[in-house]
N, C-alpha and C positions, 0 to 999 in steps of 0.2 A: 500435432504440432500445436503451440500456444496460440491462441488468438489475442491475448493481451499480455504484455511483459509484467506490467505493475499496475496492481490496484492499491489505491491509497487510500486509507480510511482514516478520518480525524475529524474533530467536533469544530474546528476553525477552518471556515470556507476559505479564506485567504491563504492558510498555509497549504490545505490540499491543493489549491490553484496553482501556488508557488511550486509544490513538488511537480504537479503535471507539467507545467511549463518548462521546468529544468531538465527533468529526465526526458520528456517527449522532445525536447530541443535536440537530445542527443540522438533521437533516431528511434528511440523505443516506443512503442505500443502502449498507452497509457490510459487509464481511467480513474476517477476518483468519486468519492461519497462521503457526505456527512451524516448519514445516517445508516443505521444497522440494517432497514428493510431494504435500501437501495443496494446496500453492498451485498447482503445475501441474495439479492436477485440477480446482481452482476455474476456472484460465484456459481449460482445455478445455471447460467446461460452461456457464459464465456468459459475459455479455457485459460486458468489465469496462472501464470507462471510464480510471481512473488506478491505476497499480500503484505503492506505495511501498515502496522496499526499504531496509530499516533498516540503520543503519550496522555492527551486528555480523555481518551476513550474509557468509560468506565470499565471495572474489572469483569463484571458479568457479562457485558457486551464482548470484551476481549475474548472470554472462553468461548461464547457462541460463535463469534467470527472465526476464531482459531480452529475449533472445530470442524466448522463447514467447510474452510480452506484445506484443512488436511485431508477431508472426505475427497475433495475433488483433487488432489494431488499438487496442491500449491504449498510454495514454502512461505512460511510466515516469520516476518520480523517485527518485534516490538521497538519501535523508535525510541531510543534515548539518546536526545540531543546534547544532554548534559552541557548546557550552556553554549554549545555550538549553534551559528547561524542555521537556516534551512539548506542553504545550497552547500555549506561545508557538511553537514551531516550527510547530505545525499551523495555528495561526491566520495567521501569516507566510508560509508557504511553500504548505502543502496545501490550505487552503480558497480561496486567490486562484486555484490551479489548477483547482481544480473549479468555479469559478465563471465560467471561460472559457467 
C-alpha cells in the first residue's frame, strides 16, 4: 500500500504549496519538496504513488528524481502546464492520474 499518493517537486515554494493544498483538499495524501535532497529522502522512506516534477526543475535533477522514483515503483509525471493555472493543470492531469 502507498503511504503517499502524490509527491510534488518544484522550485517555487508557492506552486508546490498550492499543489499540495488542492490535491490534499481532495482527500489524497500529499508531500512536497523544493529540493532534490529532500525529495530523494522522501522517495527513500515513503511509498510514493505519483511523483510530479515541476517545469522549473533542471534537466539533471529530473533525471535523478525520475530514476529514483522508478526504482521505488512510483509513476512520474513531468509537469507541463502550457499556460494553464496550477489548479486547472492539477484537475486535468494530476487528479486523473491519481484516479487510475
